[in-house]
C-alpha positions as CSV (number, residue, x, y, z in Angstrom):
1,X,-4.6,0.4,14.9
2,X,-7.5,2.5,14.9
3,X,-10.6,1.2,13.5
4,X,-11.9,3.5,10.3
5,X,-15.3,5.2,10.0
6,X,-16.8,3.1,7.0
7,X,-19.7,4.0,4.5
8,X,-21.2,2.8,1.2
9,X,-20.9,5.6,-1.7
10,X,-24.9,4.7,-2.8
11,X,-23.7,6.8,-6.2
12,X,-21.1,3.9,-7.5
13,X,-23.1,0.9,-5.9
14,X,-25.7,-1.4,-7.1
15,X,-28.8,-1.1,-5.5
16,X,-29.7,-3.4,-2.2
17,X,-25.6,-3.8,-1.7
18,X,-23.8,-3.2,1.4
19,X,-20.3,-1.9,1.9
20,X,-17.2,-3.7,2.0
21,X,-16.1,-4.4,5.9
22,X,-12.9,-3.1,7.1
23,X,-11.6,-6.5,7.8
24,X,-12.3,-7.9,4.3
25,X,-10.2,-4.7,2.7
26,X,-7.5,-5.5,5.5
27,X,-7.2,-8.8,4.1
28,X,-6.9,-7.9,0.5
29,X,-4.2,-5.4,1.4
30,X,-2.5,-8.5,3.8
31,X,-2.4,-10.8,1.0
32,X,-1.8,-9.0,-2.0
33,X,1.3,-10.1,-4.0
34,X,1.3,-6.9,-6.4
35,X,0.6,-3.2,-5.8
36,X,1.0,0.0,-7.9
37,X,2.0,3.0,-6.7
38,X,1.2,6.5,-7.5
39,X,3.7,9.4,-6.8
40,X,3.8,12.9,-7.9
41,X,6.9,14.5,-9.9
42,X,7.9,17.7,-9.2
43,X,6.1,19.0,-12.3
44,X,3.0,18.0,-10.9
45,X,3.0,14.9,-13.5
46,X,1.9,11.3,-12.1
47,X,4.3,8.7,-11.8
48,X,2.6,5.1,-11.5
49,X,4.8,1.9,-11.5
50,X,4.1,-1.7,-9.8
51,X,5.7,-2.9,-6.4
52,X,5.8,-5.5,-4.2
53,X,4.5,-4.3,-0.7
54,X,3.5,-5.8,3.0
55,X,0.6,-4.4,5.4
56,X,2.1,-4.7,8.8
57,X,0.4,-3.3,12.1
58,X,-2.0,-0.9,10.0
59,X,0.3,0.4,7.4
60,X,1.6,-0.2,3.9
61,X,5.4,-0.4,3.5
62,X,7.4,-0.5,0.1
63,X,10.8,-0.2,-0.8
64,X,12.4,1.4,-3.4
65,X,16.2,2.2,-4.8
66,X,17.5,6.0,-3.5
67,X,17.8,7.1,-7.4
68,X,15.1,5.6,-8.7
69,X,11.7,7.8,-9.9
70,X,9.9,6.9,-6.7
71,X,12.5,8.2,-4.1
72,X,13.0,10.8,-5.8
73,X,9.2,12.1,-6.5
74,X,8.6,11.4,-2.7
75,X,11.9,13.5,-1.6
76,X,9.3,16.6,-2.9
77,X,5.9,15.5,-2.2
78,X,5.0,12.6,0.6
79,X,1.6,11.9,-0.7
80,X,0.5,8.7,-2.3
81,X,-2.0,5.9,-3.6
82,X,-0.9,2.5,-3.5
83,X,-3.5,0.3,-5.3
84,X,-4.2,-3.6,-5.8
85,X,-6.8,-5.9,-7.0
86,X,-7.7,-7.8,-9.7
87,X,-7.6,-7.2,-13.6
88,X,-11.3,-8.4,-13.9
89,X,-13.9,-5.9,-14.4
90,X,-17.0,-8.1,-12.7
91,X,-15.1,-10.4,-9.7
92,X,-13.1,-9.6,-6.9
93,X,-12.2,-6.6,-4.9
94,X,-9.9,-3.5,-5.8
95,X,-8.4,-1.2,-2.8
96,X,-6.9,1.8,-2.7
97,X,-4.9,3.4,0.3
98,X,-4.3,7.1,0.2
99,X,-1.5,8.6,2.5
100,X,1.8,10.1,3.2
101,X,4.8,7.8,2.4
102,X,7.5,8.2,5.3
103,X,10.8,6.6,5.3
104,X,11.7,4.2,7.8
105,X,14.8,4.0,9.8
106,X,13.9,2.2,13.1
107,X,16.3,-0.7,13.5
108,X,13.4,-2.6,15.2
109,X,10.7,-1.9,12.4
110,X,13.2,-2.4,9.7
111,X,14.2,-5.8,11.4
112,X,10.3,-6.9,11.3
113,X,9.4,-5.9,8.2
114,X,12.2,-7.8,6.8
115,X,10.9,-11.0,8.7
116,X,7.7,-10.2,7.1
117,X,9.0,-9.8,3.6
118,X,10.7,-13.2,3.5
119,X,7.2,-14.9,5.3
120,X,5.0,-13.3,2.9
121,X,6.9,-14.7,0.0
122,X,8.2,-18.3,1.1
123,X,12.0,-16.7,1.8
124,X,12.2,-15.4,-2.1
125,X,12.7,-11.7,-0.6
126,X,15.6,-11.5,1.5
127,X,16.6,-8.2,3.0
128,X,19.2,-7.4,5.5
129,X,18.2,-4.4,7.5
130,X,20.8,-1.4,7.9
131,X,20.5,2.2,9.0
132,X,19.5,3.7,5.7
133,X,17.0,1.0,4.7
134,X,17.3,-2.7,3.5
135,X,20.3,-4.1,1.3
136,X,19.6,-7.3,-0.7
137,X,22.0,-9.1,-3.1
138,X,21.9,-8.0,-6.8
139,X,19.8,-5.1,-5.9
140,X,22.2,-3.1,-3.2
141,X,20.0,-0.1,-1.0
142,X,16.4,0.3,-1.1
143,X,14.5,2.9,0.9
144,X,11.7,1.7,2.7
145,X,8.7,3.7,3.1
146,X,5.6,3.4,5.4
147,X,2.2,4.6,4.4
148,X,-0.1,5.2,7.3
149,X,-3.6,5.3,5.9
150,X,-5.9,8.5,5.6
151,X,-8.5,6.9,3.7
152,X,-8.8,3.4,1.8
153,X,-11.1,3.1,-1.0
154,X,-12.8,-0.5,-1.7
155,X,-14.5,-1.2,-4.8
156,X,-16.2,-4.5,-5.1
157,X,-17.1,-6.6,-8.4
158,X,-19.8,-8.4,-9.7
159,X,-22.1,-6.8,-7.0
160,X,-20.5,-3.2,-7.4
161,X,-20.0,-1.7,-4.3
162,X,-18.1,1.4,-3.5
163,X,-16.7,2.0,0.3
164,X,-15.0,4.7,1.7
165,X,-13.2,3.8,4.9
166,X,-11.8,7.3,6.7
167,X,-9.1,7.3,9.6
168,X,-9.3,9.8,11.9
169,X,-6.8,10.7,14.8
């Protein structure tokens, strides 16, 4: 994965603080058990919902059923924001990813992602890779999406920091 250009925004940070290093933000993404995704409906209204995601090789991945609101929204507008962090205002690290969601249909990548999901949750998330995405008992078909970040924001709490990590080609 390419390394971002990172900078601390002093307007939203406590004096004499340093920005969140990319490695710390990435670690938060790797270990997060729950994320929130924001998509845009066809009429421009936002749609936000929780989901589980995995971080793999520099991108975030999530699933959704073909007829769920997320999939409907993404068929019209691929721009998303994924958010994770803590509900406490004075400790922890909140991280947001901005990017475009793209469907994953590559068999090799789907296999690696299914293994990553199972590993991350001690085998509780079992997906069977198929040409269209994942199949799972009780849930049927799920599309798999990749979000390669264009920008990641890290919001440190306690010592408040606002760090922007921008990815360029």
